[in-house]
C-alpha positions as MATLAB code, in Angstrom:
seq = 'MVWPLRRPPRIVFVHIGKTAGSWVHRQIKRRYRRSEICPLEQEEQFPDDVGKLDNYRLIKAHFGHAYASRIDAAMITVLRDPLERVVSVYYYLREFPLTQGGHGLAKGLSFREFIFSDHPAIRQAIENTQTWQIAASHHDRTRAALHDMPGDRLLARAKANLADFAAVGVTEDFPAFAKLLRRKLAIKIDPRGKPSNVTQSRPKLDDLSSLEIDRIMQLTELDRQLYDYVRASQDNAVPLCN';
ca = [
     -20.058  -10.157   19.054;
     -18.389   -9.122   22.302;
     -16.722   -5.732   22.067;
     -13.311   -5.278   23.726;
     -13.284   -3.419   26.986;
     -10.605   -1.066   25.710;
     -11.664    1.083   22.795;
      -9.289    0.554   19.857;
      -7.322    3.546   18.553;
      -8.348    5.592   15.561;
      -6.387    4.264   12.586;
      -5.729    5.491    9.049;
      -4.437    2.710    6.823;
      -2.566    3.898    3.722;
      -3.352    0.887    1.566;
      -0.878    0.212   -1.229;
      -2.429   -2.203   -3.712;
      -1.308   -5.841   -3.741;
       0.543   -5.733   -0.428;
      -2.006   -7.945    1.404;
      -3.600   -4.812    2.842;
      -7.102   -6.234    2.466;
      -6.144   -9.155    4.698;
      -4.672   -6.847    7.341;
      -7.781   -4.668    7.238;
     -10.053   -7.692    7.549;
      -8.328   -8.666   10.780;
      -8.156   -5.175   12.257;
     -11.767   -4.252   11.541;
     -13.023   -6.962   13.903;
     -12.217   -4.537   16.711;
     -14.526   -1.827   15.358;
     -18.246   -1.348   15.002;
     -19.486   -1.256   11.449;
     -20.523    2.369   11.844;
     -16.914    3.240   12.757;
     -15.428    1.810    9.544;
     -15.153    4.216    6.614;
     -16.638    2.734    3.407;
     -14.590    4.915    1.011;
     -11.695    3.222   -0.757;
     -10.244    5.580   -3.392;
      -8.510    8.910   -2.826;
     -10.786   10.786   -5.208;
     -13.830    9.743   -3.135;
     -12.657   11.547   -0.011;
     -13.829   15.049    0.952;
     -11.425   17.964    1.096;
     -12.725   18.646    4.605;
     -11.318   15.778    6.683;
     -13.619   16.829    9.505;
     -16.386   15.031    7.635;
     -14.609   11.789    8.550;
     -14.723   12.404   12.296;
     -17.289    9.656   12.917;
     -14.975    6.994   11.487;
     -12.315    5.313   13.590;
     -10.921    2.952   10.942;
     -10.151    4.480    7.558;
      -8.436    2.303    4.933;
      -8.016    3.513    1.375;
      -5.763    3.824   -1.640;
      -4.642    7.318   -0.754;
      -1.272    8.813    0.017;
       0.508   10.395    2.934;
      -0.489   13.911    1.822;
      -4.161   13.252    2.541;
      -3.889   10.604    5.251;
      -1.611   12.741    7.422;
      -4.300   15.422    7.642;
      -6.536   13.015    9.564;
      -6.055   12.956   13.321;
      -5.280    9.260   13.709;
      -2.467    6.732   13.887;
      -1.239    5.936   10.374;
      -0.160    2.458    9.315;
       0.941    0.959    5.995;
       2.456   -2.169    4.456;
       5.089   -2.354    1.703;
       5.926   -5.310   -0.515;
       8.905   -6.524   -2.511;
       8.534   -4.507   -5.753;
       9.136   -7.445   -8.096;
       6.468   -9.526   -6.390;
       4.066   -6.614   -6.295;
       4.264   -5.766  -10.024;
       3.602   -9.369  -11.010;
       0.618   -9.503   -8.652;
      -0.772   -6.215   -9.964;
      -0.862   -7.513  -13.532;
      -2.581  -10.796  -12.743;
      -4.974   -9.133  -10.314;
      -6.044   -6.644  -13.009;
      -6.595   -9.488  -15.454;
      -8.717  -11.501  -13.007;
     -10.793   -8.635  -11.619;
     -14.148   -8.295  -13.446;
     -13.848   -4.546  -14.143;
     -12.995   -3.481  -17.697;
     -12.178    0.199  -17.161;
      -8.697    1.679  -16.906;
      -5.843   -0.639  -16.042;
      -8.194   -3.600  -15.603;
      -9.322   -3.494  -19.220;
      -5.840   -2.797  -20.525;
      -4.260   -5.697  -18.665;
      -6.822   -8.113  -20.054;
      -5.646   -7.368  -23.585;
      -1.895   -7.413  -22.973;
       0.698  -10.047  -22.262;
       2.742   -9.515  -19.120;
       5.691   -8.264  -21.147;
       3.491   -5.854  -23.086;
       2.002   -4.663  -19.818;
       5.279   -3.752  -18.131;
       6.626   -2.069  -21.284;
       3.435   -0.053  -21.820;
       3.546    3.728  -21.517;
      -0.182    4.023  -20.824;
      -0.678    6.397  -17.841;
      -3.063    4.041  -16.021;
      -0.548    1.211  -16.179;
       2.431    3.328  -15.222;
       0.543    4.735  -12.234;
      -0.225    1.218  -11.046;
       3.335   -0.108  -11.173;
       5.955    2.648  -11.535;
       7.331    3.441   -8.069;
       3.768    3.350   -6.754;
       4.795    2.628   -3.179;
       7.195    5.556   -3.078;
       4.596    7.898   -4.542;
       1.957    6.958   -1.988;
       4.291    7.379    0.958;
       5.892   10.547   -0.432;
       2.717   12.256   -1.588;
      -0.366   10.763   -3.172;
      -1.976    7.926   -5.081;
      -3.863   10.400   -7.257;
      -2.577   10.992  -10.775;
      -3.138   14.757  -10.530;
      -0.791   15.065   -7.575;
       1.780   12.905   -9.300;
       1.514   15.057  -12.413;
       2.096   18.203  -10.356;
       5.304   16.704   -8.933;
       6.557   15.001  -12.082;
       9.605   17.297  -12.268;
      10.792   16.314   -8.785;
      14.064   14.343   -9.025;
      13.825   10.746   -7.928;
      16.282   11.162   -5.069;
      14.178   13.971   -3.598;
      10.982   11.945   -3.941;
      12.622    9.017   -2.201;
      13.973   11.262    0.553;
      10.490   12.650    1.121;
       9.043    9.147    1.344;
      11.674    8.080    3.870;
      11.049   11.184    5.954;
       7.280   10.621    5.863;
       7.686    7.124    7.287;
       8.383    8.791   10.619;
       4.745    9.930   10.692;
       3.472    6.339   10.705;
       2.710    4.500   13.896;
       3.510    1.170   12.214;
       5.107    0.182    8.910;
       5.187   -3.469    7.857;
       6.241   -5.570    4.896;
       4.270   -8.367    3.281;
       7.219  -10.721    3.569;
       7.370  -10.464    7.379;
       3.910  -10.245    8.878;
       4.984  -11.604   12.275;
       7.148   -8.498   12.764;
       4.263   -6.259   11.688;
       1.886   -8.061   14.052;
       4.272   -7.461   16.963;
       4.556   -3.795   16.029;
       0.787   -3.323   15.871;
       0.365   -4.973   19.233;
       3.142   -2.969   20.889;
       2.328    0.429   19.396;
      -1.460    0.293   19.014;
      -2.629   -2.649   21.154;
      -4.086   -4.215   18.001;
      -3.784   -7.978   17.591;
      -3.650   -9.717   14.215;
      -2.807  -13.328   13.439;
       0.270  -13.374   11.171;
      -0.406  -17.019   10.351;
      -3.694  -16.230    8.640;
      -4.163  -16.607    4.903;
      -4.194  -13.284    3.011;
      -7.403  -12.466    1.181;
      -7.671  -11.151   -2.366;
      -4.842  -13.452   -3.509;
      -4.252  -13.741   -7.259;
      -4.444  -17.433   -8.035;
      -2.967  -17.657  -11.552;
       0.206  -15.589  -11.185;
       3.564  -17.202  -11.935;
       6.604  -17.259   -9.688;
       9.483  -14.845  -10.137;
      11.614  -17.736  -11.393;
       9.332  -17.873  -14.434;
      10.206  -14.326  -15.507;
      12.833  -13.640  -18.137;
      15.880  -11.504  -17.396;
      14.434   -8.855  -19.733;
      11.210   -8.716  -17.711;
      13.038   -8.585  -14.385;
      15.296   -5.792  -15.657;
      12.267   -3.817  -16.816;
      10.508   -4.160  -13.464;
      13.675   -3.151  -11.660;
      13.834   -0.054  -13.856;
      10.216    0.847  -13.136;
      10.537    0.287   -9.394;
      14.023    1.576   -8.615;
      12.748    3.960   -5.936;
      10.355    1.379   -4.521;
      13.248   -1.054   -4.145;
      15.295    1.477   -2.207;
      12.343    2.367    0.017;
      11.526   -1.279    0.656;
      15.155   -2.123    1.442;
      15.302    0.875    3.785;
      12.320   -0.420    5.747;
      13.677   -3.974    5.861;
      17.092   -2.792    7.014;
      15.493   -0.674    9.739;
      13.536   -3.692   10.962;
      16.535   -6.010   10.870;
      18.637   -3.532   12.825;
      15.801   -2.618   15.224;
      16.027    1.024   14.148;
      12.673    2.799   14.672;
      11.164    4.344   11.541;
       8.169    5.734   13.335;
       7.493    8.295   16.023;
];
């Protein structure tokens, strides 16, 4: 492999599950040596002392803004239409070979049972997950500590935190995200590529009942507002990021 003459920037990727983040990471990591890519993937795996991550120049994980913003690097993230994301989460959990937590639960539930479940592992995976990660954390302990925060305040915090990101994209418009990465970070990705980790058996939104759509909309009310805020900013060429 021929390394680029210009050293790529240090990047922290706040990976929200089922937003095609694995595909984005797969393209970006081609610019980095293997020793520069952090192998940790879950928030609870990371050390309290972020200085222990100094040797890594590409850090992608399911953590939130609260932790990621402590790392001296350019933050990026990708959001997805909440309806599409919840459907993908369910079918991904059913297909993935793990049996612990949400994976095991999803395997024993119909889609309707899944979205109406009050099990903490399921609710964490689908209830305003995108807003929580951008506002604070992916970890259930942090979410529990902030459970009394009104939804409008949580959403306001998430919107404010977007300004800390060097690039924010949406799954539904990867060409715009690719342009942003190239302009802000000199990172090139091919928006025409096929996303990895795609759930093969999931139905289309047209196959959902009105009851199921209403339930998802209820669970993702904040995510919808955050997603629409990002899309509107892109459409109107209003910068979200510093």
